[in-house]
LOBA-173080 format. One record per residue (C-alpha): x, y, z; residue in three letters. Coordinates in steps of 0.001 Angstrom, whole numbers. Last residue first. Layout:
<pts>
<pt><c1>X</c1><c2>Y</c2><c3>Z</c3><rest>ala</rest></pt>
...
</pts>
This chain:
<pts>
<pt><c1>113193</c1><c2>90870</c2><c3>126639</c3><rest>ser</rest></pt>
<pt><c1>114204</c1><c2>87363</c2><c3>125808</c3><rest>arg</rest></pt>
<pt><c1>111650</c1><c2>84590</c2><c3>126300</c3><rest>ala</rest></pt>
<pt><c1>110929</c1><c2>84373</c2><c3>122580</c3><rest>arg</rest></pt>
<pt><c1>114513</c1><c2>83423</c2><c3>121735</c3><rest>gly</rest></pt>
<pt><c1>114452</c1><c2>80616</c2><c3>124299</c3><rest>ser</rest></pt>
<pt><c1>111060</c1><c2>79509</c2><c3>123012</c3><rest>arg</rest></pt>
<pt><c1>112563</c1><c2>79294</c2><c3>119520</c3><rest>leu</rest></pt>
<pt><c1>115499</c1><c2>77142</c2><c3>120643</c3><rest>val</rest></pt>
<pt><c1>113372</c1><c2>74792</c2><c3>122754</c3><rest>leu</rest></pt>
<pt><c1>110746</c1><c2>74501</c2><c3>120015</c3><rest>leu</rest></pt>
<pt><c1>113404</c1><c2>73695</c2><c3>117427</c3><rest>asn</rest></pt>
<pt><c1>114805</c1><c2>70914</c2><c3>119611</c3><rest>gly</rest></pt>
<pt><c1>111357</c1><c2>69444</c2><c3>120251</c3><rest>ala</rest></pt>
<pt><c1>110581</c1><c2>69448</c2><c3>116515</c3><rest>leu</rest></pt>
<pt><c1>113922</c1><c2>67814</c2><c3>115683</c3><rest>val</rest></pt>
<pt><c1>113585</c1><c2>65210</c2><c3>118460</c3><rest>cys</rest></pt>
<pt><c1>110011</c1><c2>64295</c2><c3>117465</c3><rest>val</rest></pt>
<pt><c1>111088</c1><c2>63986</c2><c3>113820</c3><rest>leu</rest></pt>
<pt><c1>113944</c1><c2>61674</c2><c3>114789</c3><rest>gly</rest></pt>
<pt><c1>111758</c1><c2>59431</c2><c3>116945</c3><rest>ala</rest></pt>
<pt><c1>109285</c1><c2>58987</c2><c3>114081</c3><rest>ile</rest></pt>
<pt><c1>112021</c1><c2>58455</c2><c3>111491</c3><rest>ala</rest></pt>
<pt><c1>113941</c1><c2>55979</c2><c3>113653</c3><rest>asp</rest></pt>
<pt><c1>110789</c1><c2>53973</c2><c3>114433</c3><rest>pro</rest></pt>
<pt><c1>110036</c1><c2>53607</c2><c3>110699</c3><rest>gly</rest></pt>
<pt><c1>107962</c1><c2>56003</c2><c3>108623</c3><rest>trp</rest></pt>
<pt><c1>108832</c1><c2>55152</c2><c3>105013</c3><rest>his</rest></pt>
<pt><c1>108842</c1><c2>57926</c2><c3>102386</c3><rest>phe</rest></pt>
<pt><c1>106775</c1><c2>56673</c2><c3>99451</c3><rest>ser</rest></pt>
<pt><c1>107757</c1><c2>59674</c2><c3>97290</c3><rest>glu</rest></pt>
<pt><c1>104334</c1><c2>61256</c2><c3>96659</c3><rest>leu</rest></pt>
<pt><c1>102335</c1><c2>60405</c2><c3>99787</c3><rest>val</rest></pt>
<pt><c1>105148</c1><c2>60138</c2><c3>102336</c3><rest>thr</rest></pt>
<pt><c1>107092</c1><c2>63023</c2><c3>100772</c3><rest>ser</rest></pt>
<pt><c1>104021</c1><c2>65253</c2><c3>101067</c3><rest>val</rest></pt>
<pt><c1>103669</c1><c2>64233</c2><c3>104716</c3><rest>leu</rest></pt>
<pt><c1>107379</c1><c2>64920</c2><c3>105227</c3><rest>leu</rest></pt>
<pt><c1>107050</c1><c2>68391</c2><c3>103693</c3><rest>ala</rest></pt>
<pt><c1>104010</c1><c2>69231</c2><c3>105838</c3><rest>val</rest></pt>
<pt><c1>105859</c1><c2>68180</c2><c3>109001</c3><rest>val</rest></pt>
<pt><c1>108923</c1><c2>70129</c2><c3>107848</c3><rest>pro</rest></pt>
<pt><c1>106621</c1><c2>73190</c2><c3>107465</c3><rest>phe</rest></pt>
<pt><c1>105482</c1><c2>73214</c2><c3>111093</c3><rest>met</rest></pt>
<pt><c1>108570</c1><c2>73885</c2><c3>113193</c3><rest>val</rest></pt>
<pt><c1>109896</c1><c2>76608</c2><c3>110895</c3><rest>thr</rest></pt>
<pt><c1>106431</c1><c2>78204</c2><c3>111076</c3><rest>ser</rest></pt>
<pt><c1>107209</c1><c2>78737</c2><c3>114764</c3><rest>tyr</rest></pt>
<pt><c1>109182</c1><c2>81808</c2><c3>113744</c3><rest>gly</rest></pt>
<pt><c1>105973</c1><c2>83800</c2><c3>113354</c3><rest>ala</rest></pt>
<pt><c1>105514</c1><c2>83601</c2><c3>117128</c3><rest>arg</rest></pt>
<pt><c1>108866</c1><c2>85145</c2><c3>118013</c3><rest>ala</rest></pt>
<pt><c1>109056</c1><c2>87317</c2><c3>114886</c3><rest>ser</rest></pt>
<pt><c1>106091</c1><c2>89483</c2><c3>115845</c3><rest>gly</rest></pt>
<pt><c1>102325</c1><c2>89014</c2><c3>115488</c3><rest>ile</rest></pt>
<pt><c1>101220</c1><c2>91555</c2><c3>112853</c3><rest>arg</rest></pt>
<pt><c1>104488</c1><c2>92846</c2><c3>111365</c3><rest>ala</rest></pt>
<pt><c1>106035</c1><c2>89375</c2><c3>111256</c3><rest>leu</rest></pt>
<pt><c1>102845</c1><c2>87971</c2><c3>109711</c3><rest>leu</rest></pt>
<pt><c1>103004</c1><c2>90539</c2><c3>106933</c3><rest>thr</rest></pt>
<pt><c1>106643</c1><c2>89596</c2><c3>106302</c3><rest>leu</rest></pt>
<pt><c1>105664</c1><c2>85905</c2><c3>106258</c3><rest>tyr</rest></pt>
<pt><c1>102866</c1><c2>86456</c2><c3>103755</c3><rest>ser</rest></pt>
<pt><c1>105138</c1><c2>88512</c2><c3>101510</c3><rest>ala</rest></pt>
<pt><c1>107778</c1><c2>85770</c2><c3>101646</c3><rest>phe</rest></pt>
<pt><c1>105169</c1><c2>83082</c2><c3>101019</c3><rest>ala</rest></pt>
<pt><c1>103931</c1><c2>84996</c2><c3>97971</c3><rest>val</rest></pt>
<pt><c1>107447</c1><c2>85766</c2><c3>96688</c3><rest>val</rest></pt>
<pt><c1>109808</c1><c2>82771</c2><c3>96945</c3><rest>ser</rest></pt>
<pt><c1>107469</c1><c2>79825</c2><c3>97592</c3><rest>ala</rest></pt>
<pt><c1>104481</c1><c2>80998</c2><c3>95530</c3><rest>ile</rest></pt>
<pt><c1>106050</c1><c2>82913</c2><c3>92635</c3><rest>val</rest></pt>
<pt><c1>109510</c1><c2>81459</c2><c3>92038</c3><rest>ala</rest></pt>
<pt><c1>108989</c1><c2>77972</c2><c3>93485</c3><rest>leu</rest></pt>
<pt><c1>105503</c1><c2>77544</c2><c3>92023</c3><rest>tyr</rest></pt>
<pt><c1>106548</c1><c2>78932</c2><c3>88641</c3><rest>val</rest></pt>
<pt><c1>109559</c1><c2>76621</c2><c3>88544</c3><rest>met</rest></pt>
<pt><c1>107523</c1><c2>73575</c2><c3>89612</c3><rest>ala</rest></pt>
<pt><c1>104933</c1><c2>74267</c2><c3>86912</c3><rest>gly</rest></pt>
<pt><c1>107692</c1><c2>74660</c2><c3>84319</c3><rest>leu</rest></pt>
<pt><c1>109266</c1><c2>71332</c2><c3>85259</c3><rest>tyr</rest></pt>
<pt><c1>105986</c1><c2>69405</c2><c3>85430</c3><rest>thr</rest></pt>
<pt><c1>104428</c1><c2>71019</c2><c3>82340</c3><rest>pro</rest></pt>
<pt><c1>107521</c1><c2>70130</c2><c3>80274</c3><rest>thr</rest></pt>
<pt><c1>109900</c1><c2>72465</c2><c3>78488</c3><rest>trp</rest></pt>
<pt><c1>113056</c1><c2>71369</c2><c3>80317</c3><rest>glu</rest></pt>
<pt><c1>115404</c1><c2>74329</c2><c3>80458</c3><rest>ile</rest></pt>
<pt><c1>118252</c1><c2>75503</c2><c3>78247</c3><rest>ala</rest></pt>
<pt><c1>120918</c1><c2>77537</c2><c3>80029</c3><rest>phe</rest></pt>
<pt><c1>123585</c1><c2>75042</c2><c3>79003</c3><rest>ser</rest></pt>
<pt><c1>126305</c1><c2>74499</c2><c3>81563</c3><rest>ala</rest></pt>
<pt><c1>129924</c1><c2>75379</c2><c3>80834</c3><rest>gly</rest></pt>
<pt><c1>130845</c1><c2>75315</c2><c3>84503</c3><rest>arg</rest></pt>
<pt><c1>131893</c1><c2>78973</c2><c3>84344</c3><rest>phe</rest></pt>
<pt><c1>128588</c1><c2>79804</c2><c3>82611</c3><rest>ala</rest></pt>
<pt><c1>126612</c1><c2>78156</c2><c3>85426</c3><rest>ala</rest></pt>
<pt><c1>128639</c1><c2>80034</c2><c3>88041</c3><rest>phe</rest></pt>
<pt><c1>128211</c1><c2>83358</c2><c3>86231</c3><rest>leu</rest></pt>
<pt><c1>124458</c1><c2>82844</c2><c3>85917</c3><rest>gly</rest></pt>
<pt><c1>124173</c1><c2>81868</c2><c3>89576</c3><rest>leu</rest></pt>
<pt><c1>126118</c1><c2>84969</c2><c3>90587</c3><rest>leu</rest></pt>
<pt><c1>123827</c1><c2>87204</c2><c3>88514</c3><rest>val</rest></pt>
<pt><c1>120706</c1><c2>85587</c2><c3>89995</c3><rest>thr</rest></pt>
<pt><c1>122058</c1><c2>85991</c2><c3>93525</c3><rest>gly</rest></pt>
<pt><c1>122771</c1><c2>89646</c2><c3>92794</c3><rest>tyr</rest></pt>
<pt><c1>119163</c1><c2>90206</c2><c3>91715</c3><rest>val</rest></pt>
<pt><c1>117790</c1><c2>88176</c2><c3>94629</c3><rest>met</rest></pt>
<pt><c1>119854</c1><c2>90217</c2><c3>97083</c3><rest>gly</rest></pt>
<pt><c1>118577</c1><c2>93430</c2><c3>95484</c3><rest>trp</rest></pt>
<pt><c1>114972</c1><c2>92419</c2><c3>96136</c3><rest>ala</rest></pt>
<pt><c1>115801</c1><c2>91019</c2><c3>99576</c3><rest>ser</rest></pt>
<pt><c1>117596</c1><c2>94185</c2><c3>100665</c3><rest>ala</rest></pt>
<pt><c1>114738</c1><c2>96385</c2><c3>99491</c3><rest>ser</rest></pt>
<pt><c1>112112</c1><c2>94214</c2><c3>101215</c3><rest>val</rest></pt>
<pt><c1>114122</c1><c2>94099</c2><c3>104457</c3><rest>leu</rest></pt>
<pt><c1>114522</c1><c2>97880</c2><c3>104652</c3><rest>pro</rest></pt>
<pt><c1>118130</c1><c2>98949</c2><c3>105380</c3><rest>ile</rest></pt>
<pt><c1>118337</c1><c2>100578</c2><c3>108813</c3><rest>gly</rest></pt>
<pt><c1>121930</c1><c2>99595</c2><c3>109569</c3><rest>ser</rest></pt>
<pt><c1>120693</c1><c2>97043</c2><c3>112103</c3><rest>lys</rest></pt>
<pt><c1>118581</c1><c2>95582</c2><c3>109280</c3><rest>gln</rest></pt>
<pt><c1>121649</c1><c2>95159</c2><c3>107075</c3><rest>asn</rest></pt>
<pt><c1>123656</c1><c2>93510</c2><c3>109870</c3><rest>ala</rest></pt>
<pt><c1>120796</c1><c2>91065</c2><c3>110454</c3><rest>thr</rest></pt>
<pt><c1>120611</c1><c2>90331</c2><c3>106719</c3><rest>ser</rest></pt>
<pt><c1>124339</c1><c2>89563</c2><c3>106607</c3><rest>val</rest></pt>
<pt><c1>123950</c1><c2>87194</c2><c3>109583</c3><rest>met</rest></pt>
<pt><c1>120902</c1><c2>85639</c2><c3>107921</c3><rest>asn</rest></pt>
<pt><c1>122962</c1><c2>85037</c2><c3>104796</c3><rest>gly</rest></pt>
<pt><c1>125408</c1><c2>83147</c2><c3>106990</c3><rest>leu</rest></pt>
<pt><c1>122379</c1><c2>81153</c2><c3>108133</c3><rest>cys</rest></pt>
<pt><c1>121379</c1><c2>80284</c2><c3>104567</c3><rest>phe</rest></pt>
<pt><c1>124946</c1><c2>79198</c2><c3>103797</c3><rest>ser</rest></pt>
<pt><c1>124922</c1><c2>77019</c2><c3>106920</c3><rest>leu</rest></pt>
<pt><c1>121657</c1><c2>75459</c2><c3>105744</c3><rest>thr</rest></pt>
<pt><c1>123145</c1><c2>74734</c2><c3>102328</c3><rest>gly</rest></pt>
<pt><c1>126221</c1><c2>73160</c2><c3>103926</c3><rest>ala</rest></pt>
<pt><c1>123953</c1><c2>70943</c2><c3>106046</c3><rest>val</rest></pt>
<pt><c1>121978</c1><c2>70005</c2><c3>102925</c3><rest>cys</rest></pt>
<pt><c1>125172</c1><c2>69194</c2><c3>100999</c3><rest>leu</rest></pt>
<pt><c1>126422</c1><c2>67016</c2><c3>103855</c3><rest>gly</rest></pt>
<pt><c1>123119</c1><c2>65143</c2><c3>104052</c3><rest>leu</rest></pt>
<pt><c1>123183</c1><c2>64461</c2><c3>100310</c3><rest>gly</rest></pt>
<pt><c1>126789</c1><c2>63258</c2><c3>100547</c3><rest>leu</rest></pt>
<pt><c1>125786</c1><c2>60865</c2><c3>103323</c3><rest>leu</rest></pt>
<pt><c1>122923</c1><c2>59634</c2><c3>101136</c3><rest>ala</rest></pt>
<pt><c1>125387</c1><c2>59103</c2><c3>98264</c3><rest>thr</rest></pt>
<pt><c1>127885</c1><c2>57282</c2><c3>100493</c3><rest>ala</rest></pt>
<pt><c1>125381</c1><c2>54651</c2><c3>101571</c3><rest>asp</rest></pt>
<pt><c1>127170</c1><c2>52842</c2><c3>104415</c3><rest>leu</rest></pt>
<pt><c1>126335</c1><c2>49163</c2><c3>104620</c3><rest>gly</rest></pt>
<pt><c1>123549</c1><c2>46615</c2><c3>104604</c3><rest>ser</rest></pt>
<pt><c1>121820</c1><c2>48150</c2><c3>107630</c3><rest>asp</rest></pt>
<pt><c1>118583</c1><c2>46444</c2><c3>106520</c3><rest>ala</rest></pt>
<pt><c1>118430</c1><c2>48746</c2><c3>103484</c3><rest>ala</rest></pt>
<pt><c1>121096</c1><c2>51433</c2><c3>103481</c3><rest>gly</rest></pt>
<pt><c1>123045</c1><c2>52822</c2><c3>106438</c3><rest>met</rest></pt>
<pt><c1>122821</c1><c2>56424</c2><c3>105195</c3><rest>ile</rest></pt>
<pt><c1>119135</c1><c2>56387</c2><c3>104284</c3><rest>gln</rest></pt>
<pt><c1>118021</c1><c2>54393</c2><c3>107345</c3><rest>pro</rest></pt>
<pt><c1>120119</c1><c2>56671</c2><c3>109595</c3><rest>arg</rest></pt>
<pt><c1>118895</c1><c2>59937</c2><c3>108043</c3><rest>phe</rest></pt>
<pt><c1>115950</c1><c2>60460</c2><c3>110362</c3><rest>leu</rest></pt>
<pt><c1>117902</c1><c2>59305</c2><c3>113417</c3><rest>leu</rest></pt>
<pt><c1>120864</c1><c2>61580</c2><c3>112657</c3><rest>ala</rest></pt>
<pt><c1>118497</c1><c2>64498</c2><c3>111998</c3><rest>val</rest></pt>
<pt><c1>116859</c1><c2>63916</c2><c3>115376</c3><rest>gly</rest></pt>
<pt><c1>120199</c1><c2>63767</c2><c3>117185</c3><rest>ala</rest></pt>
<pt><c1>121150</c1><c2>67093</c2><c3>115583</c3><rest>phe</rest></pt>
<pt><c1>117901</c1><c2>68682</c2><c3>116722</c3><rest>gly</rest></pt>
<pt><c1>118048</c1><c2>67238</c2><c3>120226</c3><rest>leu</rest></pt>
<pt><c1>121619</c1><c2>68477</c2><c3>120665</c3><rest>leu</rest></pt>
<pt><c1>120662</c1><c2>71927</c2><c3>119390</c3><rest>ala</rest></pt>
<pt><c1>117651</c1><c2>72124</c2><c3>121708</c3><rest>gly</rest></pt>
<pt><c1>119810</c1><c2>71145</c2><c3>124680</c3><rest>leu</rest></pt>
<pt><c1>122316</c1><c2>73861</c2><c3>123778</c3><rest>met</rest></pt>
<pt><c1>119468</c1><c2>76349</c2><c3>123337</c3><rest>val</rest></pt>
<pt><c1>118053</c1><c2>75539</c2><c3>126774</c3><rest>arg</rest></pt>
<pt><c1>121530</c1><c2>75755</c2><c3>128284</c3><rest>arg</rest></pt>
<pt><c1>121757</c1><c2>79321</c2><c3>127001</c3><rest>ser</rest></pt>
<pt><c1>124009</c1><c2>80467</c2><c3>124176</c3><rest>ile</rest></pt>
<pt><c1>125468</c1><c2>83949</c2><c3>124677</c3><rest>arg</rest></pt>
<pt><c1>125856</c1><c2>86172</c2><c3>121623</c3><rest>gln</rest></pt>
<pt><c1>129509</c1><c2>86759</c2><c3>120725</c3><rest>gly</rest></pt>
<pt><c1>128588</c1><c2>88334</c2><c3>117378</c3><rest>phe</rest></pt>
<pt><c1>130345</c1><c2>85949</c2><c3>114977</c3><rest>ile</rest></pt>
<pt><c1>130744</c1><c2>82642</c2><c3>116863</c3><rest>ala</rest></pt>
<pt><c1>127778</c1><c2>83111</c2><c3>119223</c3><rest>phe</rest></pt>
<pt><c1>125451</c1><c2>84319</c2><c3>116481</c3><rest>gly</rest></pt>
<pt><c1>126768</c1><c2>81472</c2><c3>114329</c3><rest>leu</rest></pt>
<pt><c1>125638</c1><c2>78961</c2><c3>116965</c3><rest>ile</rest></pt>
<pt><c1>122257</c1><c2>80664</c2><c3>117439</c3><rest>met</rest></pt>
<pt><c1>121647</c1><c2>80831</c2><c3>113694</c3><rest>asn</rest></pt>
<pt><c1>122680</c1><c2>77172</c2><c3>113359</c3><rest>phe</rest></pt>
<pt><c1>119915</c1><c2>76202</c2><c3>115782</c3><rest>val</rest></pt>
<pt><c1>117262</c1><c2>78313</c2><c3>114029</c3><rest>ser</rest></pt>
<pt><c1>118471</c1><c2>76897</c2><c3>110705</c3><rest>ala</rest></pt>
<pt><c1>117709</c1><c2>73391</c2><c3>111987</c3><rest>leu</rest></pt>
<pt><c1>114536</c1><c2>73471</c2><c3>109877</c3><rest>ser</rest></pt>
<pt><c1>116791</c1><c2>73208</c2><c3>106815</c3><rest>phe</rest></pt>
<pt><c1>117783</c1><c2>69673</c2><c3>107805</c3><rest>val</rest></pt>
<pt><c1>114119</c1><c2>68706</c2><c3>108188</c3><rest>val</rest></pt>
<pt><c1>113190</c1><c2>70337</c2><c3>104882</c3><rest>ser</rest></pt>
<pt><c1>115719</c1><c2>68286</c2><c3>102944</c3><rest>leu</rest></pt>
<pt><c1>114417</c1><c2>65152</c2><c3>104685</c3><rest>leu</rest></pt>
<pt><c1>110964</c1><c2>65743</c2><c3>103227</c3><rest>gly</rest></pt>
<pt><c1>112391</c1><c2>66000</c2><c3>99704</c3><rest>ser</rest></pt>
<pt><c1>113797</c1><c2>62473</c2><c3>99752</c3><rest>pro</rest></pt>
<pt><c1>117621</c1><c2>62140</c2><c3>99549</c3><rest>val</rest></pt>
<pt><c1>120285</c1><c2>61904</c2><c3>96823</c3><rest>tyr</rest></pt>
<pt><c1>119419</c1><c2>64345</c2><c3>94037</c3><rest>gln</rest></pt>
<pt><c1>117913</c1><c2>66687</c2><c3>96615</c3><rest>gly</rest></pt>
<pt><c1>121402</c1><c2>67422</c2><c3>97904</c3><rest>gly</rest></pt>
<pt><c1>122263</c1><c2>69048</c2><c3>94571</c3><rest>tyr</rest></pt>
<pt><c1>119143</c1><c2>71214</c2><c3>94755</c3><rest>tyr</rest></pt>
<pt><c1>119894</c1><c2>71967</c2><c3>98418</c3><rest>phe</rest></pt>
<pt><c1>123419</c1><c2>73112</c2><c3>97533</c3><rest>leu</rest></pt>
<pt><c1>122093</c1><c2>75330</c2><c3>94733</c3><rest>thr</rest></pt>
<pt><c1>119514</c1><c2>76905</c2><c3>97049</c3><rest>phe</rest></pt>
<pt><c1>121991</c1><c2>78014</c2><c3>99708</c3><rest>asn</rest></pt>
<pt><c1>124673</c1><c2>79055</c2><c3>97214</c3><rest>thr</rest></pt>
<pt><c1>122306</c1><c2>81328</c2><c3>95271</c3><rest>ser</rest></pt>
<pt><c1>119801</c1><c2>83476</c2><c3>97166</c3><rest>phe</rest></pt>
<pt><c1>120929</c1><c2>83443</c2><c3>100800</c3><rest>leu</rest></pt>
<pt><c1>124719</c1><c2>83127</c2><c3>100735</c3><rest>phe</rest></pt>
<pt><c1>125831</c1><c2>84856</c2><c3>97544</c3><rest>leu</rest></pt>
<pt><c1>122809</c1><c2>87126</c2><c3>97138</c3><rest>gly</rest></pt>
<pt><c1>123144</c1><c2>88395</c2><c3>100689</c3><rest>leu</rest></pt>
<pt><c1>126832</c1><c2>88995</c2><c3>100105</c3><rest>gly</rest></pt>
<pt><c1>125947</c1><c2>90905</c2><c3>96930</c3><rest>ala</rest></pt>
<pt><c1>123466</c1><c2>92962</c2><c3>98944</c3><rest>phe</rest></pt>
<pt><c1>126258</c1><c2>93783</c2><c3>101377</c3><rest>arg</rest></pt>
<pt><c1>128436</c1><c2>94921</c2><c3>98479</c3><rest>leu</rest></pt>
<pt><c1>125457</c1><c2>96990</c2><c3>97323</c3><rest>his</rest></pt>
<pt><c1>125570</c1><c2>98770</c2><c3>100675</c3><rest>thr</rest></pt>
<pt><c1>129157</c1><c2>99837</c2><c3>100038</c3><rest>arg</rest></pt>
<pt><c1>128183</c1><c2>101063</c2><c3>96560</c3><rest>leu</rest></pt>
<pt><c1>125584</c1><c2>103497</c2><c3>97902</c3><rest>pro</rest></pt>
<pt><c1>121839</c1><c2>102710</c2><c3>97825</c3><rest>phe</rest></pt>
<pt><c1>118841</c1><c2>103503</c2><c3>95599</c3><rest>ser</rest></pt>
<pt><c1>116000</c1><c2>100972</c2><c3>95957</c3><rest>leu</rest></pt>
<pt><c1>113849</c1><c2>102527</c2><c3>98701</c3><rest>arg</rest></pt>
<pt><c1>110454</c1><c2>100873</c2><c3>98865</c3><rest>ala</rest></pt>
<pt><c1>107566</c1><c2>102596</c2><c3>97124</c3><rest>gly</rest></pt>
<pt><c1>105354</c1><c2>99566</c2><c3>97649</c3><rest>arg</rest></pt>
<pt><c1>104924</c1><c2>99144</c2><c3>93889</c3><rest>ala</rest></pt>
<pt><c1>108690</c1><c2>99442</c2><c3>93453</c3><rest>met</rest></pt>
<pt><c1>109336</c1><c2>96706</c2><c3>96027</c3><rest>ala</rest></pt>
<pt><c1>106718</c1><c2>94473</c2><c3>94390</c3><rest>trp</rest></pt>
<pt><c1>108281</c1><c2>94991</c2><c3>90968</c3><rest>gly</rest></pt>
<pt><c1>111707</c1><c2>94160</c2><c3>92374</c3><rest>met</rest></pt>
<pt><c1>110273</c1><c2>91029</c2><c3>93996</c3><rest>met</rest></pt>
<pt><c1>108576</c1><c2>89953</c2><c3>90751</c3><rest>ile</rest></pt>
<pt><c1>111743</c1><c2>90440</c2><c3>88695</c3><rest>ala</rest></pt>
<pt><c1>113808</c1><c2>88740</c2><c3>91410</c3><rest>ser</rest></pt>
<pt><c1>111479</c1><c2>85704</c2><c3>91441</c3><rest>ala</rest></pt>
<pt><c1>111503</c1><c2>85220</c2><c3>87653</c3><rest>leu</rest></pt>
<pt><c1>115262</c1><c2>85442</c2><c3>87204</c3><rest>val</rest></pt>
<pt><c1>115423</c1><c2>83656</c2><c3>90536</c3><rest>phe</rest></pt>
<pt><c1>113833</c1><c2>80449</c2><c3>89287</c3><rest>arg</rest></pt>
<pt><c1>115824</c1><c2>80719</c2><c3>86069</c3><rest>trp</rest></pt>
<pt><c1>119102</c1><c2>80671</c2><c3>88026</c3><rest>phe</rest></pt>
<pt><c1>117950</c1><c2>77955</c2><c3>90439</c3><rest>val</rest></pt>
<pt><c1>117218</c1><c2>75651</c2><c3>87497</c3><rest>ser</rest></pt>
<pt><c1>120580</c1><c2>76545</c2><c3>85935</c3><rest>val</rest></pt>
<pt><c1>122428</c1><c2>75855</c2><c3>89204</c3><rest>glu</rest></pt>
<pt><c1>120718</c1><c2>72464</c2><c3>89483</c3><rest>pro</rest></pt>
<pt><c1>121773</c1><c2>71315</c2><c3>85977</c3><rest>pro</rest></pt>
<pt><c1>118640</c1><c2>70571</c2><c3>83879</c3><rest>val</rest></pt>
<pt><c1>117718</c1><c2>66922</c2><c3>83296</c3><rest>val</rest></pt>
<pt><c1>117225</c1><c2>65149</c2><c3>86641</c3><rest>gly</rest></pt>
<pt><c1>115945</c1><c2>67624</c2><c3>89207</c3><rest>leu</rest></pt>
<pt><c1>113145</c1><c2>70145</c2><c3>88775</c3><rest>gln</rest></pt>
<pt><c1>110483</c1><c2>67926</c2><c3>90360</c3><rest>leu</rest></pt>
<pt><c1>112635</c1><c2>67618</c2><c3>93491</c3><rest>lys</rest></pt>
<pt><c1>112332</c1><c2>71370</c2><c3>94095</c3><rest>leu</rest></pt>
<pt><c1>108537</c1><c2>71101</c2><c3>93851</c3><rest>ala</rest></pt>
<pt><c1>108765</c1><c2>68442</c2><c3>96565</c3><rest>tyr</rest></pt>
<pt><c1>110633</c1><c2>70885</c2><c3>98781</c3><rest>trp</rest></pt>
<pt><c1>108247</c1><c2>73752</c2><c3>98015</c3><rest>ser</rest></pt>
<pt><c1>105214</c1><c2>71926</c2><c3>99431</c3><rest>phe</rest></pt>
<pt><c1>106061</c1><c2>72798</c2><c3>103045</c3><rest>gly</rest></pt>
<pt><c1>107149</c1><c2>76322</c2><c3>102133</c3><rest>trp</rest></pt>
<pt><c1>103781</c1><c2>77224</c2><c3>100633</c3><rest>ala</rest></pt>
<pt><c1>101871</c1><c2>75201</c2><c3>103239</c3><rest>leu</rest></pt>
<pt><c1>103580</c1><c2>76870</c2><c3>106209</c3><rest>val</rest></pt>
<pt><c1>103295</c1><c2>80389</c2><c3>104800</c3><rest>thr</rest></pt>
<pt><c1>99670</c1><c2>80002</c2><c3>103723</c3><rest>leu</rest></pt>
<pt><c1>98694</c1><c2>78503</c2><c3>107085</c3><rest>gly</rest></pt>
<pt><c1>100306</c1><c2>81355</c2><c3>108999</c3><rest>tyr</rest></pt>
<pt><c1>98723</c1><c2>83961</c2><c3>106737</c3><rest>leu</rest></pt>
<pt><c1>95320</c1><c2>82351</c2><c3>107218</c3><rest>gly</rest></pt>
<pt><c1>95799</c1><c2>82094</c2><c3>110982</c3><rest>met</rest></pt>
<pt><c1>96758</c1><c2>85766</c2><c3>111124</c3><rest>asp</rest></pt>
<pt><c1>93698</c1><c2>86687</c2><c3>109054</c3><rest>leu</rest></pt>
<pt><c1>91445</c1><c2>84635</c2><c3>111352</c3><rest>pro</rest></pt>
<pt><c1>92932</c1><c2>86556</c2><c3>114321</c3><rest>ser</rest></pt>
<pt><c1>95633</c1><c2>85043</c2><c3>116514</c3><rest>leu</rest></pt>
<pt><c1>94984</c1><c2>85434</c2><c3>120218</c3><rest>ala</rest></pt>
<pt><c1>96798</c1><c2>88270</c2><c3>121949</c3><rest>pro</rest></pt>
<pt><c1>100213</c1><c2>87502</c2><c3>123445</c3><rest>asp</rest></pt>
<pt><c1>100547</c1><c2>87952</c2><c3>127188</c3><rest>asp</rest></pt>
<pt><c1>104262</c1><c2>88200</c2><c3>127993</c3><rest>arg</rest></pt>
<pt><c1>104945</c1><c2>90325</c2><c3>124950</c3><rest>leu</rest></pt>
<pt><c1>107410</c1><c2>88961</c2><c3>122462</c3><rest>ala</rest></pt>
<pt><c1>111086</c1><c2>89529</c2><c3>121774</c3><rest>ala</rest></pt>
<pt><c1>112801</c1><c2>88259</c2><c3>118710</c3><rest>gly</rest></pt>
<pt><c1>114025</c1><c2>85162</c2><c3>116968</c3><rest>pro</rest></pt>
<pt><c1>115335</c1><c2>85696</c2><c3>113459</c3><rest>ala</rest></pt>
<pt><c1>114203</c1><c2>83892</c2><c3>110326</c3><rest>leu</rest></pt>
<pt><c1>115376</c1><c2>85304</c2><c3>107021</c3><rest>thr</rest></pt>
<pt><c1>113649</c1><c2>83606</c2><c3>104118</c3><rest>thr</rest></pt>
<pt><c1>112974</c1><c2>80299</c2><c3>102293</c3><rest>met</rest></pt>
</pts>
């Protein structure tokens, strides 16, 4: 998961090259499979401890990558406070809430809620920066929220509408809170970029501060920092830290530079489809009429929001 901001695009976009298509596919697949990998870490180790060790590894790799690229890493204290904010919202709270939410709902549904980040970004942009929301975006937001409601209806109402499932509702609430945390992190990231702070540098430091905050939170809760020494748990941690957090991030940044944020942002439409397919095969996610209609609404809503951002000049 990373900062996704709509941007301007040329009226006549050149066709994607084979390299662009490869980067696009890598990004979508890496993030699409990450939700099931997240589920594989649940059950024994407290979520905040799993996220902590994930970012111990990811922040070390990201810092090494930033150094290898010669990225600027020395900043004044005031800028480090911004990095701490980035770590709080984008690299600790966001993930911890999704890990807790994953205890109650299938992994594919986690990704669907997160895909509404583009909608929440627009809403927060209006609330914080006074950015105007077009009718297209409002329609996209309504479609997105309606789609999530349809997708979660069978989970929340229980089998055969037998009654309200409070745990599924809690899972949805945690995922929404996690998405809002991610979007608040986006607002901090946007302010950093407007100040001329390189994205790679900010992300590297943000991961470091997020790791520290996660460690403090886990210690405050009295959690053990012991992990589950099984191939499944360790494999999921390596995948999430290396592939989902670093490789996919590097791929996405390269894609941003090559084709622009407007077209790169469409990866947020595609990876929930991958995640739901994975959930169907590995978690027996059931595709009822509500799920199909809900996914169509979410994808249509995201497309409306992203196309609105792309149309700006």
